[in-house]
C-alpha positions in Angstrom: 141.0 -105.1 13.9 141.6 -101.7 11.8 144.3 -99.0 12.4 143.7 -95.6 11.6 145.3 -92.2 12.6 143.7 -89.2 14.4 145.6 -86.2 13.4 143.5 -83.1 14.3 141.6 -81.8 17.4 138.4 -82.1 15.2 138.7 -85.5 14.7 139.6 -86.4 18.3 136.4 -84.6 19.6 134.4 -87.0 17.6 135.6 -89.8 19.9 135.2 -87.9 23.2 132.7 -90.3 24.6 134.1 -93.6 23.4 137.5 -92.6 24.9 135.7 -91.8 28.1 133.6 -94.8 28.2 136.9 -97.1 27.9 138.4 -95.3 30.8 135.2 -95.5 33.1 135.0 -99.3 32.4 138.9 -99.5 33.4 138.1 -97.4 36.4 141.4 -95.2 35.4 143.0 -93.4 37.9 145.5 -91.7 35.7 144.5 -88.1 35.2 147.2 -87.7 32.2 145.3 -90.1 30.0 141.7 -88.6 30.7 140.2 -86.8 27.6 139.8 -83.5 29.0 143.6 -83.4 29.8 144.7 -84.8 26.4 142.4 -82.3 24.8 144.0 -79.3 26.5 147.4 -80.5 26.1 146.7 -80.7 22.4 145.0 -77.6 21.9 148.0 -75.6 23.4 150.9 -77.5 22.3 150.0 -79.6 19.2 151.2 -77.0 16.9 154.6 -78.0 18.0 154.4 -81.6 17.4 153.3 -84.2 14.7 150.5 -85.8 17.0 149.2 -89.2 15.7 146.8 -90.9 18.0 146.5 -94.5 16.8 142.8 -95.5 16.8 141.9 -99.2 17.0 138.6 -100.4 15.7 136.9 -103.8 15.9 133.6 -104.3 14.7 132.9 -100.6 13.6 133.5 -99.8 17.3 136.6 -98.1 18.8 138.4 -100.2 21.5 141.8 -98.5 21.7 143.6 -95.1 21.5 147.5 -94.9 21.3 148.3 -91.0 22.0 151.8 -90.8 20.3 154.0 -88.1 18.9 155.7 -89.2 15.4 159.1 -88.0 14.6 161.5 -88.5 12.0 165.1 -88.1 12.4 168.5 -90.1 12.1 166.9 -92.0 8.9 164.3 -93.4 11.5 160.9 -93.0 12.7 160.5 -92.3 16.6 157.2 -92.7 18.6 156.8 -91.2 22.0 154.1 -90.6 24.2 152.4 -87.2 23.8 153.0 -84.5 26.8 156.7 -85.8 27.5 158.0 -83.5 30.1 154.3 -82.4 31.2 152.5 -85.7 31.9 154.0 -87.7 34.9 152.3 -90.8 33.7 150.9 -92.1 30.2 149.2 -95.1 29.0 147.2 -96.6 26.3 143.4 -96.1 26.5 142.4 -99.8 25.6 139.8 -101.9 27.3 141.8 -104.1 29.7 140.3 -107.4 28.5 141.5 -106.6 25.1 144.9 -105.0 26.0 147.2 -107.9 25.1 145.9 -108.3 21.6 145.6 -104.6 20.7 149.2 -103.8 21.8 150.5 -106.6 19.6 148.3 -105.6 16.7 149.3 -101.8 16.9 153.0 -102.3 17.3 153.0 -105.1 14.6 151.2 -102.6 12.0 153.6 -99.8 12.9 156.9 -101.9 12.5 155.6 -103.5 9.1 154.7 -100.1 7.7 158.1 -98.3 9.2 161.0 -100.7 9.1 163.3 -98.4 11.2 161.1 -97.5 14.0 162.1 -96.7 17.6 159.5 -96.7 20.5 160.4 -94.4 23.5 157.5 -94.6 25.9 157.6 -92.7 29.2 155.4 -92.7 32.4 154.1 -96.5 32.4 153.5 -97.3 36.1 154.5 -100.8 37.0 151.3 -101.3 38.9 149.4 -100.9 35.8 148.9 -103.9 33.4 150.3 -102.2 30.6 153.8 -102.4 31.8 153.5 -106.3 31.9 151.8 -106.4 28.6 154.2 -104.4 26.7 157.3 -106.3 28.2 155.5 -109.6 27.2 155.0 -108.5 23.5 158.7 -107.4 23.2 159.9 -110.5 24.8 157.5 -112.4 22.3 159.0 -110.7 19.3 162.5 -111.0 20.5 163.2 -107.3 20.2 166.1 -105.6 22.3 164.6 -103.2 24.8 165.5 -101.3 28.0 163.6 -100.1 31.1 164.4 -97.1 32.8 163.0 -96.7 36.4 162.0 -93.8 38.7 160.4 -94.3 42.1 156.9 -93.0 42.9 156.1 -92.8 46.4 152.3 -92.6 47.5 150.2 -92.7 50.6 147.4 -95.3 51.0 145.1 -93.2 52.9 142.7 -96.1 53.9 145.4 -97.7 55.5 146.3 -94.8 58.0 144.7 -94.2 61.6 143.9 -90.6 61.4 145.1 -90.0 65.0 148.5 -91.7 64.6 149.1 -90.0 61.3 148.3 -86.8 63.2 150.8 -87.5 65.8 153.7 -88.4 63.3 153.0 -85.3 61.6 153.3 -83.0 64.5 156.8 -84.6 65.4 157.7 -84.0 61.6 159.9 -80.9 61.2 158.5 -79.5 64.3 155.5 -78.7 62.3 153.3 -78.0 65.1 155.7 -75.2 66.5 155.8 -73.9 63.0 152.3 -73.7 62.5 151.7 -72.2 65.9 154.0 -69.5 65.4 152.7 -68.7 62.0 149.1 -68.4 63.4 150.1 -66.4 66.1 151.1 -63.5 63.5 148.0 -63.4 61.5 144.9 -65.2 60.1 146.2 -68.4 58.8 143.8 -70.2 56.4 143.7 -73.5 54.1 141.4 -72.9 51.2 140.4 -74.5 48.0 141.4 -71.4 45.5 139.8 -70.5 42.7 141.0 -70.6 39.0 140.9 -66.9 38.9 143.8 -67.0 41.6 146.1 -68.7 38.9 148.2 -65.5 38.7 149.1 -65.7 42.3 150.0 -69.3 41.6 152.4 -68.5 38.9 154.0 -65.6 40.9 154.7 -67.9 43.9 156.2 -70.4 41.5 158.3 -67.9 39.8 159.4 -66.3 42.8 160.5 -69.8 44.3 162.4 -71.1 41.2 163.8 -67.5 40.3 167.3 -68.6 41.4 167.1 -72.4 40.7 166.8 -74.4 37.6 163.6 -75.6 36.7 162.6 -77.8 33.8 158.7 -78.1 34.6 157.5 -75.8 31.8 154.8 -74.7 34.7 155.6 -70.9 33.9 156.2 -71.0 30.3 153.9 -68.7 28.1 152.1 -71.9 26.8 152.5 -73.6 30.1 150.6 -70.8 31.8 147.7 -71.0 29.4 147.4 -74.8 29.6 147.4 -75.1 33.3 145.1 -72.0 33.5 142.8 -74.1 30.9 143.0 -77.1 33.3 142.1 -75.3 36.3 138.8 -74.6 35.0 138.0 -78.6 35.2 136.0 -78.6 38.2 133.6 -81.7 37.9 133.7 -85.2 35.9 136.1 -88.3 36.5 139.2 -85.8 36.5 139.4 -82.7 38.4 141.8 -80.1 38.9 142.3 -79.0 42.5 144.3 -75.9 43.8 144.8 -75.5 47.1 146.2 -72.4 48.8 147.7 -71.7 52.5 146.9 -67.8 53.3 148.0 -65.4 56.0 145.9 -62.6 56.3 144.4 -63.3 52.7 148.0 -63.5 51.2 148.6 -66.8 49.4 152.1 -68.1 50.8 151.9 -71.5 49.6 149.8 -73.6 46.9 149.5 -77.1 45.8 148.2 -77.9 42.1 147.0 -81.5 41.5 144.6 -83.7 39.9 141.8 -85.7 41.5 140.9 -88.8 39.3 138.3 -91.5 40.6 139.7 -91.7 44.2 143.4 -90.9 43.3 144.9 -87.4 44.1 148.2 -86.7 42.3 150.2 -83.8 43.7 151.5 -82.4 40.5 153.2 -79.0 41.5 153.6 -77.3 44.8 155.4 -74.2 45.8 155.5 -71.6 48.5 156.9 -68.1 49.1 160.5 -68.4 50.3 160.0 -65.4 52.4 157.9 -67.6 54.7 160.5 -70.6 54.3 161.3 -70.9 58.1 157.7 -71.5 59.0 157.5 -74.5 56.5 154.4 -73.2 54.8 154.8 -75.9 51.9 154.8 -78.6 54.9 151.8 -77.0 56.6 149.8 -77.0 53.3 150.7 -80.8 52.6 149.4 -81.9 55.9 146.2 -80.0 55.7 145.7 -81.3 51.8 146.3 -84.9 53.3 143.8 -84.6 56.1 141.3 -83.1 53.6 141.8 -85.9 51.3 141.5 -88.5 54.1 138.2 -86.9 55.3 136.7 -87.0 51.6 137.6 -90.9 51.1 140.2 -90.2 48.8 142.2 -93.7 48.4 145.5 -92.8 47.3 147.5 -89.5 47.7 150.2 -89.8 45.0 153.4 -87.9 45.9 154.5 -88.1 42.2 157.9 -89.2 40.6 161.2 -88.5 42.3 163.6 -89.1 45.0 163.0 -85.9 47.2 163.6 -86.9 50.7 160.4 -85.3 51.9 158.3 -87.8 49.7 159.6 -90.7 51.8 158.9 -89.2 55.4 155.4 -90.4 55.6 154.6 -92.6 52.5 153.1 -95.8 53.0 153.9 -97.5 49.6 156.2 -97.2 46.5 155.6 -97.8 42.9 158.1 -97.4 39.9 157.3 -95.4 36.7 159.1 -96.6 33.7 160.5 -95.5 30.3 160.5 -98.1 28.1 162.6 -98.3 24.6 162.6 -100.7 21.9 162.5 -100.8 18.2 162.1 -102.8 15.1 165.2 -105.3 14.4 166.7 -103.1 11.8 170.2 -101.9 12.0 169.3 -98.1 12.1 166.4 -98.7 14.4 168.8 -100.9 17.0 171.6 -97.9 16.6 169.1 -95.1 17.4 167.6 -97.3 20.2 171.1 -98.1 21.7 171.7 -94.0 21.7 168.4 -93.4 23.8 169.2 -96.1 26.2 172.6 -94.7 27.0 170.9 -91.2 27.4 168.3 -92.7 29.8 170.8 -94.6 31.9 172.9 -91.7 32.3 169.9 -89.7 33.5 168.5 -92.4 35.7 171.8 -92.6 37.4 172.1 -89.0 38.0 168.5 -88.6 39.4 169.1 -91.0 41.9 172.0 -89.1 43.2 169.9 -86.5 45.2 172.7 -84.4 46.0 173.8 -84.1 42.5 170.2 -83.0 41.5 170.4 -80.4 44.4 173.6 -79.2 43.0 172.2 -78.7 39.4 168.8 -77.3 40.8 170.4 -74.8 43.1 173.9 -74.1 42.6 174.0 -74.3 38.8 170.5 -72.5 38.7 171.9 -69.6 40.8 175.0 -69.3 38.6 172.7 -69.1 35.6 170.6 -66.6 37.2 173.6 -64.5 38.1 175.2 -64.5 34.8 171.9 -63.8 32.9 171.7 -60.8 34.9 174.9 -59.4 36.0 175.1 -56.7 33.5 171.6 -55.5 34.1 172.3 -52.1 35.6 169.0 -52.0 37.5 169.3 -55.3 39.1 169.9 -54.6 42.7 169.6 -58.2 43.8 172.5 -59.4 41.6 174.7 -56.9 43.0 173.6 -57.9 46.6 174.5 -61.4 45.5 177.8 -60.6 44.5 178.7 -58.5 47.3 177.4 -61.4 49.7 179.3 -64.0 48.0 182.4 -61.9 48.1 181.9 -61.3 51.9 181.7 -64.8 52.5 185.0 -65.7 50.7 186.5 -62.9 52.7 185.3 -64.2 56.1 186.5 -67.7 55.2 190.0 -66.7 54.4 190.4 -64.2 57.5 188.0 -62.5 59.8 188.6 -61.2 63.3 186.0 -59.6 65.3 185.6 -58.7 68.8 182.3 -57.8 70.4 181.3 -56.4 73.9 178.1 -57.8 75.8 176.5 -54.9 78.1 174.0 -55.3 80.7 171.7 -53.2 82.9 169.5 -54.1 85.7 166.1 -52.9 85.5 166.3 -50.8 88.9 169.1 -48.9 87.2 167.2 -48.0 84.1 166.2 -44.2 84.3 162.7 -43.8 84.1 162.7 -40.0 83.1 162.8 -40.5 79.4 159.8 -40.4 77.3 159.4 -44.0 76.3 157.2 -43.1 73.5 154.5 -45.9 72.1 156.0 -48.9 70.6 153.5 -51.3 68.9 154.4 -55.2 68.5 155.3 -56.3 65.1 153.2 -59.0 63.2 153.9 -60.6 60.0 150.8 -58.9 59.0 152.0 -55.6 59.6 155.3 -56.5 57.7 153.1 -57.8 54.7 151.1 -54.4 54.3 154.2 -52.6 54.7 155.6 -52.2 50.9 159.1 -51.4 51.9 159.2 -54.3 54.1 157.3 -56.6 52.1 159.3 -56.1 49.0 162.9 -56.5 50.3 162.9 -57.5 54.1 159.9 -59.9 54.6 162.3 -63.0 54.6 164.5 -61.2 57.4 161.5 -60.5 59.5 160.2 -64.1 59.4 163.3 -65.6 60.3 163.5 -63.1 63.5 160.0 -63.9 64.5 160.5 -67.7 64.2 163.8 -67.3 66.0 161.9 -66.4 69.0 162.3 -62.5 68.8 159.7 -59.9 69.4 159.8 -57.0 67.1 158.5 -53.4 68.2 158.3 -50.2 66.1 157.1 -46.7 67.0 153.4 -46.0 66.3 154.1 -43.6 63.8 156.8 -45.1 61.8 157.0 -48.5 60.4 160.1 -49.5 58.5 162.9 -52.1 58.8 165.1 -49.6 60.3 162.8 -48.4 63.1 162.0 -52.0 64.4 164.1 -53.1 67.6 164.1 -56.8 68.5 164.0 -58.4 71.8 164.5 -62.0 72.8 163.8 -63.2 76.2 165.3 -66.7 75.7 168.5 -66.6 73.8 171.3 -63.8 73.3 172.3 -64.1 69.6 175.2 -62.1 67.8 174.4 -63.5 64.2 177.6 -61.9 62.6 179.7 -64.3 64.5 177.3 -67.0 65.1 177.4 -66.7 68.8 174.6 -67.8 70.9 173.9 -68.2 74.7 170.9 -69.0 76.8 169.6 -66.3 79.0 168.5 -66.6 82.8 165.0 -66.1 83.5 163.5 -62.6 83.4 166.3 -61.4 81.2 166.1 -60.1 77.5 168.4 -59.3 74.7 167.8 -56.2 72.4 169.0 -56.1 68.9 168.7 -53.2 66.2 169.1 -50.4 68.7 170.7 -47.1 68.0 172.1 -44.2 69.9 168.9 -42.3 69.2 166.5 -44.6 70.7 168.3 -46.9 73.3 166.9 -44.6 76.0 163.4 -45.0 75.0 163.7 -48.6 74.2 165.1 -49.1 77.9 162.2 -47.1 79.3 159.6 -49.2 77.3 160.8 -52.5 78.3 161.0 -51.5 81.9 157.5 -50.2 81.9 155.9 -53.1 79.8 157.8 -56.1 80.4 158.5 -58.4 83.5 162.5 -58.3 82.6 165.0 -57.7 85.2 168.1 -57.8 83.2 168.7 -56.3 79.9 171.6 -57.0 77.5 172.8 -55.4 74.2 176.1 -56.4 72.3 178.2 -53.8 70.3 181.6 -54.0 68.4 184.4 -52.9 70.6 185.6 -50.5 67.9 182.2 -48.5 68.0 183.4 -45.8 70.5 180.3 -43.8 70.3 177.9 -46.7 70.8 179.8 -47.8 73.8 179.7 -44.2 75.3 176.1 -44.0 75.0 175.5 -47.2 76.5 177.7 -46.2 79.4 176.0 -43.1 79.8 172.5 -44.6 80.2 174.0 -46.9 82.8 175.0 -50.2 81.0 177.9 -52.0 82.3 180.3 -54.7 80.6 179.2 -58.3 81.1 181.7 -60.0 78.8 183.8 -60.0 75.8 183.2 -62.3 72.8 186.2 -62.9 70.3 185.7 -64.7 66.9 188.8 -65.4 64.9 188.9 -67.5 61.3 191.8 -68.2 59.2 191.4 -70.5 56.1 188.1 -71.8 57.6 189.5 -72.6 60.9 187.6 -71.0 63.4 188.4 -70.1 67.2 185.6 -68.6 69.3 186.3 -67.2 72.9 183.7 -65.9 75.5 185.4 -64.3 78.6 183.3 -62.7 81.3 184.2 -59.3 82.8 185.9 -59.1 86.0 
């Protein structure tokens, strides 16, 4: 065997067919070692690293490629796989029947040349033969090594009964209810997205992670160009698949993944936080899974990680390894020991999902606020700070009193001009810039909570909408709720100027016998207006909070 190094893209291009032939014979299902993926990565990131792909030749024929990055530090040489942090899985590209011999040859040669050398190899699937072969090698050489694992759940699609799977998905997160309510408010479609829509994909990802800590690199400057380049790969053994969930042609969720010889790897997904209550990410993943089943895809790979959502419907679990070993020199062992301690700590932290969420969400939000707190144009930061201080104030002390008023249908005056109100849909909200930019999340929450919104025919703004709920009376500011009797309704966001028109409109267009509204006890003008229209007091609701202890009292009016 001969060992040589490939150190440029031009050299690598010469071996495109040899590389692909090996993977085809091995029936590789790891998209991250396919030639097109490695080539794109090197093209966009290669200038940052000392890339050395070890080429093994036997009888003048390439039989193996080892895609490494070579670093010199701490008086030692470190070899890692390429694309660390971007490629979930990695491997050697070697004919399987020669794997043991080639591994022994390559690592013996590298250790012979570099006395103080450490190998830090990520992304090795335990189900793949490489993990066992590499472990056998280091044991044979009596080299100290460590293995660090992260769980990798997947769905074996050919083992699932479609009807049973669909029933289970229906019960999960009340997904049918969410999807039904979303479809009621617009034209919902699940479609394969075009590479030209990558700007929308990046926008959704950035919006989703704006106040969270992300280490994916998906929307870094080079990351965007890299993933945009991969998006154009639509045929061959490895294809990039981008799927989107749309409402009225607006993308509200996406899944970016790779299909490789019957294995789909879900790489990145995201959704518009404004639509969070409808679970667009869950709906999209359900549709994508069903699509893969119909297209005879064998494995739906949920990718590495301990997120609870990955274990709700997986049928199997694999593990992905980081393997660290070194030459037997003192320096090599010392550096290896440092890497081992680091990875052991990271491994333990990642298993604690609560800690992961704390770093991702709480620390991420603090970092976002600290970066933008002195930005005078940032209205969002000011709102965040005010909201936080308000929550602290309410926790320490809060005292509120509300009065619930009611009016019977027969007592509603019919003399007022009810005007024309239009029922609000999400489609209307999306096309109204003032709502879409600042209040879309609030509108989605209202609609999902069972409210129906109405706005004047000639004026759509967040302040012109009144909300009606025929099932539940909710006073959000004090977290009070009460189920309503049949043919009753609760009105929110009314004003002194429009309460008469609202009552008349409801009387004329809805089968409601009793109408309820709530008002703070100290709002004398609103109370006077309600009583002038014909409303009478139904009950009092009190809420007191002191240092987190809450007392809530509801008292009917006698």
